[in-house]
N, CA, C and O atoms as a GROMACS GRO file, in nm:
protein
  432
    1UNK      N    1   1.395   1.258   0.033
    1UNK     CA    2   1.328   1.175  -0.065
    1UNK      C    3   1.439   1.248  -0.213
    1UNK      O    4   1.524   1.189  -0.280
    2UNK      N    5   1.398   1.369  -0.221
    2UNK     CA    6   1.446   1.443  -0.330
    2UNK      C    7   1.589   1.447  -0.315
    2UNK      O    8   1.625   1.436  -0.432
    3UNK      N    9   1.699   1.456  -0.241
    3UNK     CA   10   1.800   1.421  -0.206
    3UNK      C   11   1.832   1.316  -0.281
    3UNK      O   12   1.920   1.341  -0.364
    4UNK      N   13   1.790   1.201  -0.282
    4UNK     CA   14   1.790   1.057  -0.334
    4UNK      C   15   1.798   1.111  -0.472
    4UNK      O   16   1.898   1.108  -0.544
    5UNK      N   17   1.682   1.161  -0.501
    5UNK     CA   18   1.634   1.129  -0.664
    5UNK      C   19   1.702   1.227  -0.750
    5UNK      O   20   1.738   1.175  -0.856
    6UNK      N   21   1.733   1.356  -0.738
    6UNK     CA   22   1.798   1.455  -0.818
    6UNK      C   23   1.909   1.409  -0.835
    6UNK      O   24   1.917   1.388  -0.956
    7UNK      N   25   2.026   1.373  -0.775
    7UNK     CA   26   2.156   1.373  -0.814
    7UNK      C   27   2.159   1.220  -0.904
    7UNK      O   28   2.219   1.232  -1.011
    8UNK      N   29   2.121   1.124  -0.884
    8UNK     CA   30   2.114   0.972  -0.978
    8UNK      C   31   2.055   1.018  -1.075
    8UNK      O   32   2.109   1.008  -1.185
    9UNK      N   33   1.904   1.092  -1.059
    9UNK     CA   34   1.822   1.113  -1.205
    9UNK      C   35   1.926   1.221  -1.309
    9UNK      O   36   1.917   1.206  -1.430
   10UNK      N   37   2.022   1.328  -1.254
   10UNK     CA   38   2.079   1.358  -1.344
   10UNK      C   39   2.199   1.287  -1.400
   10UNK      O   40   2.231   1.296  -1.518
   11UNK      N   41   2.267   1.212  -1.309
   11UNK     CA   42   2.392   1.127  -1.377
   11UNK      C   43   2.337   1.039  -1.485
   11UNK      O   44   2.387   1.034  -1.598
   12UNK      N   45   2.215   0.960  -1.442
   12UNK     CA   46   2.146   0.868  -1.544
   12UNK      C   47   2.122   0.950  -1.667
   12UNK      O   48   2.159   0.903  -1.775
   13UNK      N   49   2.043   1.103  -1.660
   13UNK     CA   50   1.988   1.136  -1.759
   13UNK      C   51   2.116   1.173  -1.889
   13UNK      O   52   2.098   1.163  -2.011
   14UNK      N   53   2.269   1.224  -1.808
   14UNK     CA   54   2.362   1.228  -1.878
   14UNK      C   55   2.423   1.116  -1.975
   14UNK      O   56   2.461   1.124  -2.091
   15UNK      N   57   2.419   1.004  -1.882
   15UNK     CA   58   2.462   0.859  -1.929
   15UNK      C   59   2.391   0.816  -2.061
   15UNK      O   60   2.445   0.770  -2.161
   16UNK      N   61   2.206   0.851  -2.034
   16UNK     CA   62   2.125   0.801  -2.171
   16UNK      C   63   2.133   0.927  -2.267
   16UNK      O   64   2.100   0.901  -2.382
   17UNK      N   65   2.170   1.054  -2.245
   17UNK     CA   66   2.222   1.165  -2.330
   17UNK      C   67   2.284   1.098  -2.430
   17UNK      O   68   2.239   1.067  -2.540
   18UNK      N   69   2.434   1.070  -2.361
   18UNK     CA   70   2.548   1.009  -2.435
   18UNK      C   71   2.480   0.895  -2.505
   18UNK      O   72   2.440   0.918  -2.619
   19UNK      N   73   2.462   0.779  -2.457
   19UNK     CA   74   2.438   0.672  -2.555
   19UNK      C   75   2.340   0.718  -2.638
   19UNK      O   76   2.389   0.696  -2.749
   20UNK      N   77   2.221   0.773  -2.657
   20UNK     CA   78   2.146   0.830  -2.738
   20UNK      C   79   2.209   0.916  -2.833
   20UNK      O   80   2.164   0.917  -2.947
   21UNK      N   81   2.293   0.977  -2.805
   21UNK     CA   82   2.400   1.061  -2.905
   21UNK      C   83   2.500   0.966  -2.994
   21UNK      O   84   2.515   0.975  -3.116
   22UNK      N   85   2.569   0.866  -2.898
   22UNK     CA   86   2.652   0.801  -2.993
   22UNK      C   87   2.595   0.701  -3.045
   22UNK      O   88   2.670   0.609  -3.079
   23UNK      N   89   2.414   0.681  -3.076
   23UNK     CA   90   2.376   0.595  -3.130
   23UNK      C   91   2.313   0.658  -3.248
   23UNK      O   92   2.238   0.597  -3.324
   24UNK      N   93   2.353   0.815  -3.265
   24UNK     CA   94   2.301   0.890  -3.381
   24UNK      C   95   2.161   0.905  -3.409
   24UNK      O   96   2.098   0.905  -3.515
   25UNK      N   97   2.119   0.920  -3.257
   25UNK     CA   98   1.952   0.968  -3.224
   25UNK      C   99   1.962   1.137  -3.255
   25UNK      O  100   2.065   1.198  -3.225
   26UNK      N  101   1.855   1.198  -3.312
   26UNK     CA  102   1.865   1.334  -3.312
   26UNK      C  103   1.866   1.376  -3.149
   26UNK      O  104   1.838   1.305  -3.052
   27UNK      N  105   1.900   1.489  -3.153
   27UNK     CA  106   1.949   1.582  -3.035
   27UNK      C  107   1.829   1.586  -2.912
   27UNK      O  108   1.834   1.532  -2.802
   28UNK      N  109   1.718   1.673  -2.973
   28UNK     CA  110   1.589   1.644  -2.911
   28UNK      C  111   1.542   1.530  -2.844
   28UNK      O  112   1.498   1.524  -2.730
   29UNK      N  113   1.555   1.444  -2.921
   29UNK     CA  114   1.521   1.300  -2.895
   29UNK      C  115   1.576   1.221  -2.803
   29UNK      O  116   1.527   1.132  -2.734
   30UNK      N  117   1.706   1.274  -2.811
   30UNK     CA  118   1.814   1.221  -2.700
   30UNK      C  119   1.796   1.299  -2.577
   30UNK      O  120   1.779   1.236  -2.473
   31UNK      N  121   1.799   1.436  -2.573
   31UNK     CA  122   1.747   1.498  -2.474
   31UNK      C  123   1.641   1.436  -2.380
   31UNK      O  124   1.664   1.392  -2.268
   32UNK      N  125   1.488   1.441  -2.461
   32UNK     CA  126   1.384   1.396  -2.402
   32UNK      C  127   1.396   1.269  -2.342
   32UNK      O  128   1.374   1.261  -2.222
   33UNK      N  129   1.435   1.148  -2.420
   33UNK     CA  130   1.458   1.026  -2.370
   33UNK      C  131   1.545   0.990  -2.288
   33UNK      O  132   1.549   0.887  -2.222
   34UNK      N  133   1.644   1.110  -2.292
   34UNK     CA  134   1.718   1.054  -2.164
   34UNK      C  135   1.701   1.117  -2.053
   34UNK      O  136   1.742   1.083  -1.942
   35UNK      N  137   1.623   1.240  -2.090
   35UNK     CA  138   1.519   1.304  -1.914
   35UNK      C  139   1.454   1.177  -1.840
   35UNK      O  140   1.469   1.138  -1.724
   36UNK      N  141   1.356   1.109  -1.978
   36UNK     CA  142   1.265   1.030  -1.926
   36UNK      C  143   1.334   0.914  -1.846
   36UNK      O  144   1.289   0.862  -1.743
   37UNK      N  145   1.470   0.875  -1.920
   37UNK     CA  146   1.527   0.768  -1.844
   37UNK      C  147   1.592   0.798  -1.716
   37UNK      O  148   1.592   0.722  -1.619
   38UNK      N  149   1.648   0.912  -1.724
   38UNK     CA  150   1.693   0.977  -1.621
   38UNK      C  151   1.601   0.967  -1.467
   38UNK      O  152   1.653   0.930  -1.362
   39UNK      N  153   1.477   1.002  -1.479
   39UNK     CA  154   1.405   1.014  -1.393
   39UNK      C  155   1.359   0.864  -1.346
   39UNK      O  156   1.351   0.827  -1.229
   40UNK      N  157   1.338   0.809  -1.430
   40UNK     CA  158   1.276   0.698  -1.399
   40UNK      C  159   1.388   0.625  -1.312
   40UNK      O  160   1.371   0.572  -1.202
   41UNK      N  161   1.506   0.633  -1.386
   41UNK     CA  162   1.640   0.566  -1.291
   41UNK      C  163   1.650   0.615  -1.163
   41UNK      O  164   1.660   0.531  -1.074
   42UNK      N  165   1.651   0.750  -1.127
   42UNK     CA  166   1.646   0.819  -0.995
   42UNK      C  167   1.536   0.787  -0.936
   42UNK      O  168   1.549   0.758  -0.817
   43UNK      N  169   1.417   0.782  -0.988
   43UNK     CA  170   1.319   0.686  -0.874
   43UNK      C  171   1.337   0.582  -0.824
   43UNK      O  172   1.327   0.573  -0.701
   44UNK      N  173   1.371   0.461  -0.910
   44UNK     CA  174   1.436   0.360  -0.901
   44UNK      C  175   1.545   0.349  -0.797
   44UNK      O  176   1.536   0.273  -0.701
   45UNK      N  177   1.642   0.425  -0.819
   45UNK     CA  178   1.784   0.408  -0.766
   45UNK      C  179   1.721   0.474  -0.577
   45UNK      O  180   1.760   0.413  -0.477
   46UNK      N  181   1.642   0.576  -0.567
   46UNK     CA  182   1.612   0.610  -0.455
   46UNK      C  183   1.502   0.525  -0.368
   46UNK      O  184   1.509   0.524  -0.245
   47UNK      N  185   1.421   0.467  -0.423
   47UNK     CA  186   1.317   0.382  -0.400
   47UNK      C  187   1.409   0.244  -0.349
   47UNK      O  188   1.356   0.180  -0.258
   48UNK      N  189   1.542   0.192  -0.401
   48UNK     CA  190   1.613   0.100  -0.336
   48UNK      C  191   1.670   0.162  -0.196
   48UNK      O  192   1.678   0.095  -0.093
   49UNK      N  193   1.701   0.273  -0.203
   49UNK     CA  194   1.797   0.330  -0.099
   49UNK      C  195   1.699   0.362   0.034
   49UNK      O  196   1.743   0.375   0.148
   50UNK      N  197   1.561   0.372  -0.001
   50UNK     CA  198   1.491   0.387   0.138
   50UNK      C  199   1.437   0.278   0.212
   50UNK      O  200   1.376   0.189   0.152
   51UNK      N  201   1.457   0.271   0.372
   51UNK     CA  202   1.435   0.197   0.467
   51UNK      C  203   1.295   0.169   0.447
   51UNK      O  204   1.216   0.251   0.400
   52UNK      N  205   1.267   0.060   0.480
   52UNK     CA  206   1.082   0.055   0.467
   52UNK      C  207   1.044  -0.080   0.565
   52UNK      O  208   1.102  -0.121   0.665
   53UNK      N  209   0.932  -0.127   0.499
   53UNK     CA  210   0.868  -0.207   0.568
   53UNK      C  211   0.708  -0.223   0.613
   53UNK      O  212   0.637  -0.127   0.583
   54UNK      N  213   0.664  -0.299   0.660
   54UNK     CA  214   0.524  -0.271   0.711
   54UNK      C  215   0.559  -0.200   0.852
   54UNK      O  216   0.658  -0.207   0.925
   55UNK      N  217   0.436  -0.129   0.862
   55UNK     CA  218   0.443  -0.050   0.992
   55UNK      C  219   0.447  -0.118   1.107
   55UNK      O  220   0.373  -0.216   1.109
   56UNK      N  221   0.497  -0.102   1.184
   56UNK     CA  222   0.465  -0.192   1.330
   56UNK      C  223   0.373  -0.128   1.404
   56UNK      O  224   0.388  -0.006   1.410
   57UNK      N  225   0.241  -0.195   1.490
   57UNK     CA  226   0.163  -0.150   1.576
   57UNK      C  227   0.246  -0.161   1.711
   57UNK      O  228   0.321  -0.247   1.758
   58UNK      N  229   0.191  -0.011   1.759
   58UNK     CA  230   0.233   0.028   1.892
   58UNK      C  231   0.193  -0.100   1.991
   58UNK      O  232   0.100  -0.180   1.978
   59UNK      N  233   0.297  -0.090   2.093
   59UNK     CA  234   0.236  -0.207   2.205
   59UNK      C  235   0.133  -0.146   2.254
   59UNK      O  236   0.126  -0.023   2.250
   60UNK      N  237   0.017  -0.240   2.320
   60UNK     CA  238  -0.091  -0.210   2.388
   60UNK      C  239  -0.193  -0.158   2.264
   60UNK      O  240  -0.312  -0.155   2.297
   61UNK      N  241  -0.167  -0.122   2.146
   61UNK     CA  242  -0.283  -0.106   2.092
   61UNK      C  243  -0.360  -0.219   1.998
   61UNK      O  244  -0.287  -0.303   1.945
   62UNK      N  245  -0.499  -0.225   1.977
   62UNK     CA  246  -0.552  -0.345   1.908
   62UNK      C  247  -0.492  -0.313   1.787
   62UNK      O  248  -0.458  -0.199   1.756
   63UNK      N  249  -0.477  -0.432   1.707
   63UNK     CA  250  -0.476  -0.462   1.568
   63UNK      C  251  -0.577  -0.398   1.485
   63UNK      O  252  -0.694  -0.396   1.523
   64UNK      N  253  -0.539  -0.342   1.364
   64UNK     CA  254  -0.608  -0.278   1.296
   64UNK      C  255  -0.648  -0.337   1.177
   64UNK      O  256  -0.681  -0.262   1.086
   65UNK      N  257  -0.652  -0.474   1.159
   65UNK     CA  258  -0.688  -0.558   1.054
   65UNK      C  259  -0.863  -0.588   1.054
   65UNK      O  260  -0.909  -0.686   0.995
   66UNK      N  261  -0.937  -0.508   1.116
   66UNK     CA  262  -1.030  -0.561   1.129
   66UNK      C  263  -1.116  -0.456   1.025
   66UNK      O  264  -1.104  -0.338   1.055
   67UNK      N  265  -1.195  -0.484   0.913
   67UNK     CA  266  -1.255  -0.427   0.820
   67UNK      C  267  -1.372  -0.371   0.890
   67UNK      O  268  -1.394  -0.250   0.882
   68UNK      N  269  -1.451  -0.451   0.960
   68UNK     CA  270  -1.585  -0.416   1.003
   68UNK      C  271  -1.559  -0.372   1.168
   68UNK      O  272  -1.512  -0.454   1.247
   69UNK      N  273  -1.592  -0.239   1.208
   69UNK     CA  274  -1.625  -0.149   1.303
   69UNK      C  275  -1.746  -0.254   1.412
   69UNK      O  276  -1.858  -0.291   1.374
   70UNK      N  277  -1.691  -0.278   1.530
   70UNK     CA  278  -1.832  -0.344   1.616
   70UNK      C  279  -1.948  -0.230   1.640
   70UNK      O  280  -1.918  -0.111   1.649
   71UNK      N  281  -2.055  -0.267   1.646
   71UNK     CA  282  -2.190  -0.210   1.642
   71UNK      C  283  -2.201  -0.164   1.761
   71UNK      O  284  -2.127  -0.219   1.843
   72UNK      N  285  -2.280  -0.067   1.807
   72UNK     CA  286  -2.284  -0.044   1.966
   72UNK      C  287  -2.376  -0.137   2.030
   72UNK      O  288  -2.393  -0.133   2.151
   73UNK      N  289  -2.435  -0.218   1.957
   73UNK     CA  290  -2.542  -0.326   2.039
   73UNK      C  291  -2.430  -0.455   2.061
   73UNK      O  292  -2.441  -0.534   2.155
   74UNK      N  293  -2.336  -0.462   1.974
   74UNK     CA  294  -2.257  -0.587   2.057
   74UNK      C  295  -2.266  -0.675   1.919
   74UNK      O  296  -2.203  -0.781   1.911
   75UNK      N  297  -2.356  -0.621   1.801
   75UNK     CA  298  -2.358  -0.761   1.727
   75UNK      C  299  -2.238  -0.729   1.611
   75UNK      O  300  -2.173  -0.630   1.580
   76UNK      N  301  -2.246  -0.855   1.571
   76UNK     CA  302  -2.114  -0.852   1.438
   76UNK      C  303  -2.176  -0.818   1.316
   76UNK      O  304  -2.099  -0.821   1.220
   77UNK      N  305  -2.277  -0.790   1.295
   77UNK     CA  306  -2.342  -0.764   1.173
   77UNK      C  307  -2.310  -0.636   1.108
   77UNK      O  308  -2.345  -0.541   1.178
   78UNK      N  309  -2.260  -0.604   1.004
   78UNK     CA  310  -2.245  -0.461   0.970
   78UNK      C  311  -2.386  -0.425   0.901
   78UNK      O  312  -2.435  -0.481   0.802
   79UNK      N  313  -2.426  -0.344   0.957
   79UNK     CA  314  -2.569  -0.229   0.964
   79UNK      C  315  -2.562  -0.162   0.777
   79UNK      O  316  -2.657  -0.128   0.706
   80UNK      N  317  -2.446  -0.164   0.751
   80UNK     CA  318  -2.455  -0.139   0.583
   80UNK      C  319  -2.502  -0.231   0.542
   80UNK      O  320  -2.599  -0.208   0.469
   81UNK      N  321  -2.467  -0.368   0.558
   81UNK     CA  322  -2.448  -0.470   0.442
   81UNK      C  323  -2.604  -0.531   0.485
   81UNK      O  324  -2.656  -0.599   0.396
   82UNK      N  325  -2.683  -0.516   0.608
   82UNK     CA  326  -2.778  -0.580   0.649
   82UNK      C  327  -2.907  -0.535   0.558
   82UNK      O  328  -2.912  -0.417   0.526
   83UNK      N  329  -3.003  -0.616   0.519
   83UNK     CA  330  -3.116  -0.623   0.439
   83UNK      C  331  -3.236  -0.604   0.535
   83UNK      O  332  -3.250  -0.703   0.607
   84UNK      N  333  -3.312  -0.523   0.554
   84UNK     CA  334  -3.411  -0.544   0.687
   84UNK      C  335  -3.495  -0.618   0.638
   84UNK      O  336  -3.574  -0.646   0.728
   85UNK      N  337  -3.538  -0.689   0.504
   85UNK     CA  338  -3.658  -0.790   0.490
   85UNK      C  339  -3.601  -0.936   0.500
   85UNK      O  340  -3.670  -1.038   0.493
   86UNK      N  341  -3.443  -0.934   0.518
   86UNK     CA  342  -3.368  -1.076   0.558
   86UNK      C  343  -3.338  -1.085   0.697
   86UNK      O  344  -3.232  -1.033   0.733
   87UNK      N  345  -3.407  -1.139   0.781
   87UNK     CA  346  -3.340  -1.170   0.926
   87UNK      C  347  -3.282  -1.296   0.934
   87UNK      O  348  -3.294  -1.391   0.857
   88UNK      N  349  -3.212  -1.283   1.044
   88UNK     CA  350  -3.099  -1.384   1.030
   88UNK      C  351  -3.184  -1.544   1.132
   88UNK      O  352  -3.254  -1.540   1.233
   89UNK      N  353  -3.156  -1.615   1.082
   89UNK     CA  354  -3.218  -1.742   1.125
   89UNK      C  355  -3.120  -1.782   1.230
   89UNK      O  356  -3.001  -1.750   1.228
   90UNK      N  357  -3.180  -1.862   1.331
   90UNK     CA  358  -3.125  -1.903   1.451
   90UNK      C  359  -2.995  -1.992   1.446
   90UNK      O  360  -2.920  -2.012   1.542
   91UNK      N  361  -2.978  -2.048   1.308
   91UNK     CA  362  -2.849  -2.148   1.301
   91UNK      C  363  -2.783  -2.007   1.283
   91UNK      O  364  -2.728  -1.987   1.392
   92UNK      N  365  -2.762  -1.908   1.209
   92UNK     CA  366  -2.683  -1.813   1.213
   92UNK      C  367  -2.639  -1.741   1.341
   92UNK      O  368  -2.525  -1.724   1.382
   93UNK      N  369  -2.741  -1.708   1.387
   93UNK     CA  370  -2.761  -1.656   1.548
   93UNK      C  371  -2.661  -1.722   1.646
   93UNK      O  372  -2.600  -1.647   1.722
   94UNK      N  373  -2.637  -1.871   1.652
   94UNK     CA  374  -2.606  -1.902   1.710
   94UNK      C  375  -2.432  -1.945   1.676
   94UNK      O  376  -2.340  -1.962   1.756
   95UNK      N  377  -2.434  -1.954   1.511
   95UNK     CA  378  -2.265  -1.941   1.461
   95UNK      C  379  -2.215  -1.805   1.544
   95UNK      O  380  -2.125  -1.822   1.627
   96UNK      N  381  -2.272  -1.662   1.525
   96UNK     CA  382  -2.230  -1.578   1.570
   96UNK      C  383  -2.207  -1.545   1.675
   96UNK      O  384  -2.115  -1.467   1.699
   97UNK      N  385  -2.292  -1.600   1.772
   97UNK     CA  386  -2.237  -1.631   1.932
   97UNK      C  387  -2.104  -1.731   1.958
   97UNK      O  388  -2.016  -1.711   2.041
   98UNK      N  389  -2.109  -1.790   1.909
   98UNK     CA  390  -1.992  -1.910   1.895
   98UNK      C  391  -1.816  -1.837   1.855
   98UNK      O  392  -1.706  -1.866   1.901
   99UNK      N  393  -1.861  -1.730   1.746
   99UNK     CA  394  -1.740  -1.655   1.685
   99UNK      C  395  -1.726  -1.598   1.812
   99UNK      O  396  -1.628  -1.622   1.882
  100UNK      N  397  -1.825  -1.518   1.849
  100UNK     CA  398  -1.791  -1.399   1.974
  100UNK      C  399  -1.738  -1.465   2.076
  100UNK      O  400  -1.653  -1.395   2.132
  101UNK      N  401  -1.758  -1.618   2.148
  101UNK     CA  402  -1.712  -1.677   2.267
  101UNK      C  403  -1.542  -1.687   2.208
  101UNK      O  404  -1.447  -1.642   2.271
  102UNK      N  405  -1.534  -1.750   2.085
  102UNK     CA  406  -1.371  -1.789   2.020
  102UNK      C  407  -1.285  -1.674   2.030
  102UNK      O  408  -1.166  -1.688   2.059
  103UNK      N  409  -1.350  -1.535   2.003
  103UNK     CA  410  -1.279  -1.449   1.983
  103UNK      C  411  -1.264  -1.372   2.138
  103UNK      O  412  -1.166  -1.301   2.157
  104UNK      N  413  -1.359  -1.389   2.239
  104UNK     CA  414  -1.290  -1.371   2.379
  104UNK      C  415  -1.225  -1.430   2.425
  104UNK      O  416  -1.137  -1.364   2.480
  105UNK      N  417  -1.211  -1.590   2.442
  105UNK     CA  418  -1.118  -1.670   2.464
  105UNK      C  419  -0.976  -1.661   2.428
  105UNK      O  420  -0.885  -1.702   2.500
  106UNK      N  421  -0.960  -1.599   2.300
  106UNK     CA  422  -0.828  -1.545   2.206
  106UNK      C  423  -0.757  -1.456   2.282
  106UNK      O  424  -0.642  -1.471   2.323
  107UNK      N  425  -0.859  -1.324   2.304
  107UNK     CA  426  -0.814  -1.196   2.363
  107UNK      C  427  -0.772  -1.226   2.479
  107UNK      O  428  -0.667  -1.178   2.520
  108UNK      N  429  -0.868  -1.337   2.578
  108UNK     CA  430  -0.800  -1.365   2.734
  108UNK      C  431  -0.680  -1.438   2.734
  108UNK      O  432  -0.623  -1.464   2.840
   0.00000   0.00000   0.00000
């Protein structure tokens, strides 16, 4: 990445330096703000040249978009957020079971 940033940053630093000097700013100001502009422009230039994108999941690997890891007992409730004095009611338990069955159908 540095091999992309440094040449562009040096060229842009010289351009900014000359522009500031031609606009009759003081030399220390021109050097400092030219360097800031050169580094910023070099970073943007390097960023635009790097190939990227969202990383692909390898074939055969499960998706990693699940935020909650499955519990060893098979329940979907995250124990970190479970409050001991609030127990799940039967409707919520049936909902969780339907969600499990639907997830199992999607996997097959």
